[in-house]
LOKE-236481 format. One record per residue: residue in three letters; chain; x, y, z of N, C-alpha, C, CB in turn. Coordinates in steps of 0.2 Angstrom, whole numbers, plus 5000, padded with zeros to 4 digits. Glycine has a CB too. Layout:
<pts>
PT  residu  chaine  n_c1  n_c2  n_c3  ca_c1  ca_c2  ca_c3  c_c1  c_c2  c_c3  cb_c1  cb_c2  cb_c3
PT     ALA       A     X     Y     Z      X      Y      Z     X     Y     Z      X      Y      Z
...
</pts>
This chain:
<pts>
PT  residu  chaine  n_c1  n_c2  n_c3  ca_c1  ca_c2  ca_c3  c_c1  c_c2  c_c3  cb_c1  cb_c2  cb_c3
PT     MET       A  5057  4989  5051   5052   4984   5043  5047  4981  5046   5057   4975   5039
PT     LEU       A  5052  4977  5052   5044   4973   5054  5040  4977  5055   5044   4968   5060
PT     ARG       A  5037  4981  5059   5033   4987   5060  5029  4987  5056   5035   4992   5060
PT     HIS       A  5033  4989  5050   5030   4990   5044  5024  4984  5040   5036   4992   5038
PT     MET       A  5029  4980  5042   5024   4973   5039  5019  4970  5042   5026   4968   5037
PT     LYS       A  5018  4973  5049   5013   4971   5055  5008  4975  5052   5014   4972   5064
PT     LYS       A  5008  4981  5049   5004   4986   5049  5000  4986  5043   5007   4991   5050
PT     ARG       A  5004  4981  5038   5004   4981   5030  4999  4976  5030   5010   4980   5026
PT     VAL       A  4999  4968  5033   4996   4964   5034  4988  4965  5038   5000   4961   5037
PT     LEU       A  4989  4968  5042   4982   4972   5046  4979  4975  5041   4983   4979   5053
PT     ALA       A  4981  4979  5037   4977   4984   5035  4977  4980  5029   4978   4992   5035
PT     ALA       A  4976  4974  5027   4976   4970   5020  4969  4965  5025   4986   4964   5016
PT     LEU       A  4971  4961  5030   4967   4958   5031  4960  4962  5034   4969   4954   5035
PT     LEU       A  4962  4969  5037   4955   4971   5037  4951  4975  5029   4957   4978   5044
PT     TRP       A  4953  4976  5026   4953   4975   5021  4950  4972  5016   4956   4975   5021
PT     PHE       A  4951  4964  5018   4948   4959   5013  4941  4957  5018   4955   4953   5012
PT     TYR       A  4941  4960  5024   4934   4958   5026  4931  4962  5027   4932   4954   5031
PT     ALA       A  4932  4970  5025   4925   4976   5025  4925  4972  5017   4926   4988   5026
PT     MET       A  4929  4971  5011   4925   4972   5004  4922  4966  5007   4930   4972   4996
PT     TRP       A  4923  4959  5007   4921   4952   5008  4914  4957  5010   4926   4947   5014
PT     TYR       A  4909  4959  5017   4906   4959   5019  4902  4965  5014   4907   4959   5026
PT     ALA       A  4904  4969  5012   4903   4975   5006  4900  4972  5000   4910   4979   5003
PT     GLY       A  4904  4967  4997   4903   4963   4993  4896  4956  4994   4910   4959   4992
PT     ALA       A  4896  4954  4999   4891   4951   4999  4883  4953  5000   4892   4948   5002
PT     MET       A  4884  4961  5003   4877   4966   5004  4875  4966  4995   4879   4975   5008
PT     VAL       A  4881  4969  4993   4879   4970   4985  4876  4964  4980   4885   4971   4981
PT     ALA       A  4879  4957  4984   4876   4954   4981  4869  4950  4981   4879   4952   4980
PT     GLN       A  4868  4952  4989   4862   4951   4989  4858  4955  4986   4862   4949   4993
PT     VAL       A  4859  4962  4988   4853   4968   4986  4852  4967  4979   4855   4976   4988
PT     PHE       A  4855  4964  4973   4855   4965   4967  4854  4956  4964   4863   4969   4966
PT     GLY       A  4854  4951  4969   4852   4945   4967  4858  4942  4964   4845   4945   4964
PT     LEU       A  4864  4943  4964   4871   4941   4961  4875  4935  4964   4876   4947   4962
PT     SER       A  4876  4933  4964   4883   4928   4965  4887  4927  4971   4888   4928   4961
PT     PRO       A  4883  4928  4980   4888   4927   4984  4895  4924  4984   4886   4925   4989
PT     ALA       A  4898  4923  4978   4906   4924   4977  4908  4929  4977   4909   4921   4970
PT     LEU       A  4903  4935  4974   4907   4942   4974  4909  4945  4979   4904   4946   4973
PT     GLY       A  4908  4941  4987   4913   4945   4990  4919  4943  4994   4910   4949   4993
PT     PRO       A  4919  4934  4992   4927   4934   4994  4931  4937  4987   4929   4923   4997
PT     ILE       A  4929  4939  4981   4933   4940   4974  4934  4947  4975   4930   4939   4966
PT     LEU       A  4929  4950  4977   4931   4957   4982  4936  4957  4987   4926   4959   4986
PT     GLY       A  4933  4954  4990   4938   4954   4998  4946  4954  4995   4937   4944   5003
PT     THR       A  4946  4948  4994   4954   4944   4991  4955  4952  4986   4952   4934   4983
PT     ALA       A  4952  4954  4981   4957   4958   4977  4958  4964  4981   4956   4960   4969
PT     SER       A  4952  4968  4984   4957   4972   4989  4961  4969  4992   4954   4975   4995
PT     ALA       A  4962  4965  4995   4967   4962   5001  4974  4963  4998   4967   4953   5002
PT     ALA       A  4975  4960  4991   4981   4962   4987  4982  4967  4985   4982   4960   4984
PT     ILE       A  4977  4973  4983   4981   4977   4981  4983  4983  4987   4979   4978   4975
PT     ILE       A  4981  4982  4993   4982   4984   5000  4989  4982  5000   4975   4981   5006
PT     ALA       A  4989  4974  5001   4995   4974   5003  5001  4973  4998   4996   4968   5008
PT     VAL       A  5001  4972  4990   5006   4974   4986  5009  4980  4986   5005   4974   4981
PT     ASP       A  5002  4984  4985   5003   4994   4984  5008  4993  4977   5008   4999   4992
PT     PRO       A  5006  4991  4971   5011   4991   4965  5014  4997  4963   5008   4988   4960
PT     ARG       A  5010  5003  4967   5012   5009   4966  5014  5014  4970   5009   5010   4964
PT     HIS       A  5014  5013  4977   5016   5015   4983  5016  5020  4982   5022   5014   4985
PT     ILE       A  5008  5019  4983   5004   5026   4986  5003  5026  4992   4999   5027   4984
PT     ILE       A  5001  5020  4996   4997   5019   5002  5007  5018  5008   4989   5009   5000
PT     TRP       A  5011  5014  5006   5014   5012   5008  5023  5017  5007   5011   5005   5005
PT     LYS       A  5025  5023  5007   5029   5023   5004  5035  5019  5006   5029   5028   5002
PT     SER       A  5040  5018  5000   5044   5014   5000  5052  5019  5003   5044   5009   4992
PT     THR       A  5056  5015  5005   5061   5017   5009  5068  5019  5003   5062   5011   5014
PT     ARG       A  5066  5014  4997   5074   5017   4994  5071  5026  4989   5078   5008   4986
PT     PRO       A  5066  5026  4988   5067   5033   4983  5068  5037  4990   5059   5036   4978
PT     LYS       A  5069  5037  4996   5072   5044   5001  5078  5041  5002   5067   5046   5010
PT     ALA       A  5081  5034  5003   5090   5034   5004  5091  5037  4995   5094   5024   5007
PT     ASP       A  5089  5037  4989   5092   5040   4983  5090  5047  4984   5089   5036   4977
PT     ALA       A  5086  5051  4986   5084   5056   4989  5091  5061  4991   5079   5053   4993
PT     ASP       A  5091  5057  4998   5095   5061   5003  5105  5060  4997   5094   5057   5013
PT     VAL       A  5105  5055  4994   5111   5055   4992  5111  5060  4987   5112   5049   4990
PT     ALA       A  5109  5060  4983   5104   5066   4978  5109  5072  4980   5094   5068   4981
PT     THR       A  5102  5073  4987   5104   5080   4990  5111  5082  4992   5101   5081   4995
PT     ALA       A  5115  5076  4994   5119   5076   4999  5126  5078  4992   5119   5068   5003
PT     THR       A  5123  5078  4988   5129   5078   4982  5127  5086  4980   5128   5072   4974
PT     ALA       A  5120  5087  4979   5120   5094   4976  5119  5098  4981   5115   5095   4972
PT     VAL       A  5123  5100  4986   5120   5103   4991  5127  5104  4995   5115   5099   4994
PT     GLN       A  5135  5103  4991   5142   5103   4995  5142  5110  4995   5148   5099   4993
PT     PRO       A  5145  5113  5000   5149   5119   5002  5154  5123  4995   5154   5116   5009
PT     ALA       A  5155  5127  4992   5159   5127   4988  5165  5128  4992   5157   5131   4983
PT     GLN       A  5170  5128  4989   5179   5127   4989  5181  5133  4987   5183   5121   4983
PT     THR       A  5182  5138  4991   5185   5144   4988  5192  5144  4992   5179   5151   4989
PT     THR       A  5198  5146  4987   5205   5145   4986  5208  5153  4988   5207   5143   4976
PT     ILE       A  5211  5156  4990   5214   5159   4994  5222  5162  4993   5212   5156   5000
</pts>
Protein backbone atom coordinates (compact mmCIF):
# COMPACT_ATOMS: atom_id res chain seq x y z
CA MET A 1 0.00 0.00 0.00
CA LEU A 2 2.79 2.41 0.88
CA ARG A 3 4.62 1.65 -2.38
CA HIS A 4 1.42 2.36 -4.29
CA MET A 5 1.06 5.74 -2.57
CA LYS A 6 4.68 6.63 -3.33
CA LYS A 7 4.06 5.96 -7.02
CA ARG A 8 0.89 8.03 -6.96
CA VAL A 9 2.62 11.00 -5.29
CA LEU A 10 5.60 10.82 -7.64
CA ALA A 11 3.33 10.65 -10.68
CA ALA A 12 1.32 13.62 -9.43
CA LEU A 13 4.48 15.67 -8.93
CA LEU A 14 5.79 14.82 -12.38
CA TRP A 15 2.47 15.67 -14.03
CA PHE A 16 2.33 18.92 -12.05
CA TYR A 17 5.74 19.99 -13.28
CA ALA A 18 5.18 18.84 -16.87
CA MET A 19 1.84 20.58 -17.25
CA TRP A 20 3.10 23.72 -15.53
CA TYR A 21 5.90 23.85 -18.08
CA ALA A 22 3.55 23.14 -21.00
CA GLY A 23 1.07 25.74 -19.76
CA ALA A 24 3.83 28.31 -19.44
CA MET A 25 4.97 27.61 -23.00
CA VAL A 26 1.43 27.91 -24.38
CA ALA A 27 0.89 31.12 -22.42
CA GLN A 28 4.12 32.57 -23.79
CA VAL A 29 3.38 31.62 -27.41
CA PHE A 30 -0.20 32.87 -27.43
CA GLY A 31 0.29 35.83 -25.09
CA LEU A 32 -1.95 34.47 -22.34
CA SER A 33 -1.67 34.94 -18.60
CA PRO A 34 1.35 33.27 -16.98
CA ALA A 35 -1.06 31.84 -14.39
CA LEU A 36 -2.09 29.26 -17.00
CA GLY A 37 0.93 27.09 -16.14
CA PRO A 38 0.23 26.61 -12.42
CA ILE A 39 -3.48 26.17 -13.09
CA LEU A 40 -2.89 23.40 -15.62
CA GLY A 41 -0.24 21.83 -13.41
CA THR A 42 -2.48 21.75 -10.35
CA ALA A 43 -5.46 20.40 -12.30
CA SER A 44 -3.48 17.60 -13.92
CA ALA A 45 -1.75 16.62 -10.67
CA ALA A 46 -5.11 16.46 -8.89
CA ILE A 47 -6.62 14.27 -11.61
CA ILE A 48 -3.63 11.92 -11.58
CA ALA A 49 -3.47 11.69 -7.79
CA VAL A 50 -7.20 11.24 -7.19
CA ASP A 51 -8.01 9.20 -10.34
CA PRO A 52 -11.79 9.34 -9.83
CA ARG A 53 -12.57 6.69 -12.48
CA HIS A 54 -9.80 4.29 -11.34
CA ILE A 55 -8.34 4.13 -14.82
CA ILE A 56 -4.73 4.76 -13.82
CA TRP A 57 -4.57 3.31 -10.31
CA LYS A 58 -6.44 0.05 -10.07
CA SER A 59 -8.22 -0.35 -6.77
CA THR A 60 -7.88 -3.57 -4.79
CA ARG A 61 -11.53 -3.50 -3.80
CA PRO A 62 -13.06 -4.67 -7.13
CA LYS A 63 -10.48 -7.47 -7.33
CA ALA A 64 -11.44 -8.71 -3.87
CA ASP A 65 -15.13 -8.59 -4.81
CA ALA A 66 -14.39 -10.49 -8.03
CA ASP A 67 -12.44 -13.16 -6.11
CA VAL A 68 -15.38 -13.71 -3.75
CA ALA A 69 -17.81 -13.95 -6.67
CA THR A 70 -15.52 -16.40 -8.49
CA ALA A 71 -14.98 -18.52 -5.39
CA THR A 72 -18.70 -18.91 -4.83
CA ALA A 73 -19.51 -19.52 -8.49
CA VAL A 74 -16.86 -22.22 -9.13
CA GLN A 75 -17.62 -24.62 -6.32
CA PRO A 76 -17.51 -28.25 -7.42
CA ALA A 77 -20.81 -30.05 -7.63
CA GLN A 78 -21.52 -32.49 -4.82
CA THR A 79 -22.79 -35.85 -5.91
CA THR A 80 -24.56 -38.37 -3.71
CA ILE A 81 -24.03 -42.06 -4.32
